[in-house]
RODO-2510 file (C-alpha; in nm, 4 decimals, decimal comma):
residues 116
     n   res          X          Y          Z
     1     x    -3,8385    -3,7719    -4,9707
     2     x    -3,4990    -3,6077    -4,9714
     3     x    -3,5002    -3,2570    -4,8240
     4     x    -3,2217    -3,0065    -4,8665
     5     x    -3,1961    -2,7159    -4,6185
     6     x    -3,1094    -2,3845    -4,7858
     7     x    -3,1458    -2,1837    -4,4659
     8     x    -3,2676    -2,2654    -4,1146
     9     x    -3,6148    -2,1475    -4,2294
    10     x    -3,6305    -2,3024    -4,5788
    11     x    -3,5819    -2,6487    -4,7195
    12     x    -3,6597    -2,7756    -5,0702
    13     x    -3,7526    -3,1179    -5,1975
    14     x    -3,8929    -3,2971    -5,4966
    15     x    -4,2556    -3,3965    -5,5365
    16     x    -4,4375    -3,4746    -5,2090
    17     x    -4,7575    -3,6698    -5,1631
    18     x    -5,0521    -3,6415    -4,9229
    19     x    -4,9060    -3,9410    -4,7358
    20     x    -4,5902    -3,7373    -4,6597
    21     x    -4,7718    -3,4794    -4,4439
    22     x    -4,7360    -3,6481    -4,1035
    23     x    -4,3571    -3,6778    -4,1585
    24     x    -4,3292    -3,3186    -4,2792
    25     x    -4,5246    -3,1890    -3,9818
    26     x    -4,3200    -3,4119    -3,7411
    27     x    -3,9995    -3,2566    -3,8757
    28     x    -4,1237    -2,9191    -3,7586
    29     x    -4,2283    -2,7558    -4,0831
    30     x    -4,5201    -2,5157    -4,0496
    31     x    -4,5834    -2,4271    -4,4165
    32     x    -4,5383    -2,5640    -4,7637
    33     x    -4,5007    -2,3845    -5,0969
    34     x    -4,5830    -2,5806    -5,4120
    35     x    -4,3851    -2,4608    -5,7129
    36     x    -4,4925    -2,7469    -5,9396
    37     x    -4,7724    -2,6854    -6,1880
    38     x    -5,0533    -2,9388    -6,1807
    39     x    -5,0440    -3,1868    -6,4673
    40     x    -4,6704    -3,1777    -6,5267
    41     x    -4,6747    -3,5584    -6,5083
    42     x    -4,9748    -3,7891    -6,5228
    43     x    -4,9083    -3,9603    -6,1892
    44     x    -4,8339    -3,6513    -5,9703
    45     x    -5,0829    -3,5601    -5,7024
    46     x    -5,2651    -3,2317    -5,7650
    47     x    -5,2051    -2,9252    -5,5562
    48     x    -5,5586    -2,9672    -5,4143
    49     x    -5,4858    -3,3191    -5,2933
    50     x    -5,1643    -3,2156    -5,1260
    51     x    -5,3198    -2,9032    -4,9805
    52     x    -5,6058    -3,0978    -4,8284
    53     x    -5,3663    -3,3323    -4,6509
    54     x    -5,1378    -3,0467    -4,5443
    55     x    -5,4234    -2,8563    -4,3825
    56     x    -5,5362    -3,1744    -4,2063
    57     x    -5,1806    -3,2043    -4,0627
    58     x    -5,1934    -2,8373    -3,9417
    59     x    -4,9676    -2,7004    -4,2166
    60     x    -5,0259    -2,3864    -4,4202
    61     x    -4,9930    -2,4274    -4,7934
    62     x    -4,9492    -2,1889    -5,0900
    63     x    -4,9396    -2,2481    -5,4659
    64     x    -4,6852    -2,0605    -5,6810
    65     x    -4,6513    -2,2848    -5,9896
    66     x    -4,3376    -2,2251    -6,1955
    67     x    -4,2669    -2,3875    -6,5340
    68     x    -3,9077    -2,4296    -6,6462
    69     x    -3,9349    -2,1223    -6,8697
    70     x    -4,1099    -1,9075    -6,6080
    71     x    -3,8207    -1,8487    -6,3671
    72     x    -3,8577    -1,4698    -6,3636
    73     x    -3,7821    -1,1864    -6,1239
    74     x    -4,1510    -1,1285    -6,0476
    75     x    -4,1940    -1,4962    -5,9597
    76     x    -3,8850    -1,4804    -5,7373
    77     x    -4,0271    -1,1732    -5,5658
    78     x    -4,3576    -1,3530    -5,5126
    79     x    -4,1648    -1,6483    -5,3620
    80     x    -3,9768    -1,4103    -5,1289
    81     x    -4,3075    -1,2558    -5,0183
    82     x    -4,4495    -1,5975    -4,9410
    83     x    -4,1446    -1,6783    -4,7323
    84     x    -4,1834    -1,3529    -4,5444
    85     x    -4,5570    -1,4049    -4,4821
    86     x    -4,5679    -1,7771    -4,3955
    87     x    -4,4753    -1,9226    -4,0600
    88     x    -4,1454    -2,1051    -4,0733
    89     x    -3,9802    -2,3276    -4,1267
    90     x    -4,1065    -2,3635    -4,4845
    91     x    -4,0724    -2,6598    -4,7209
    92     x    -4,0915    -2,5721    -5,0913
    93     x    -4,1227    -2,8364    -5,3577
    94     x    -4,1329    -2,8929    -5,7346
    95     x    -4,0430    -3,2050    -5,9329
    96     x    -3,6837    -3,2264    -5,8085
    97     x    -3,6462    -2,9232    -5,5782
    98     x    -3,4345    -2,7365    -5,8313
    99     x    -3,6938    -2,4780    -5,9358
   100     x    -3,7688    -2,4007    -5,5716
   101     x    -3,3998    -2,3606    -5,4944
   102     x    -3,3524    -2,1410    -5,8006
   103     x    -3,6417    -1,9160    -5,7008
   104     x    -3,4905    -1,8736    -5,3555
   105     x    -3,1504    -1,7945    -5,5054
   106     x    -3,3014    -1,5390    -5,7431
   107     x    -3,4957    -1,3774    -5,4585
   108     x    -3,1766    -1,3581    -5,2509
   109     x    -2,9873    -1,2020    -5,5426
   110     x    -3,2599    -0,9457    -5,5905
   111     x    -3,2600    -0,8550    -5,2195
   112     x    -2,8791    -0,8350    -5,2117
   113     x    -2,8937    -0,6020    -5,5091
   114     x    -3,1333    -0,3680    -5,3257
   115     x    -2,9419    -0,3744    -4,9975
   116     x    -2,7574    -0,0553    -4,9005
***
């Protein structure tokens, strides 16, 4: 599992598994956002499987699935709201981490645009 820190409160990574939860919790993460739709690949664990293991490890978990053609401003705003509401630091994941990073970038751009 290769994590990339975007801010002190947010890192992104590719697909995680239930077996990764102890390591994620040990690294200090308090919440996880799943941006990968279930069934994208036959061998990926479902959100439910990952969520069950996350909760057992004391982590909060949210599901905001994003397909490659669904990177929209409303989804970025929803991502920003999750980041604001969840305890940090947060780990977001998709297949490679790219969609999660793009959502964060879009959310930042939107907030910058609204700033005085």
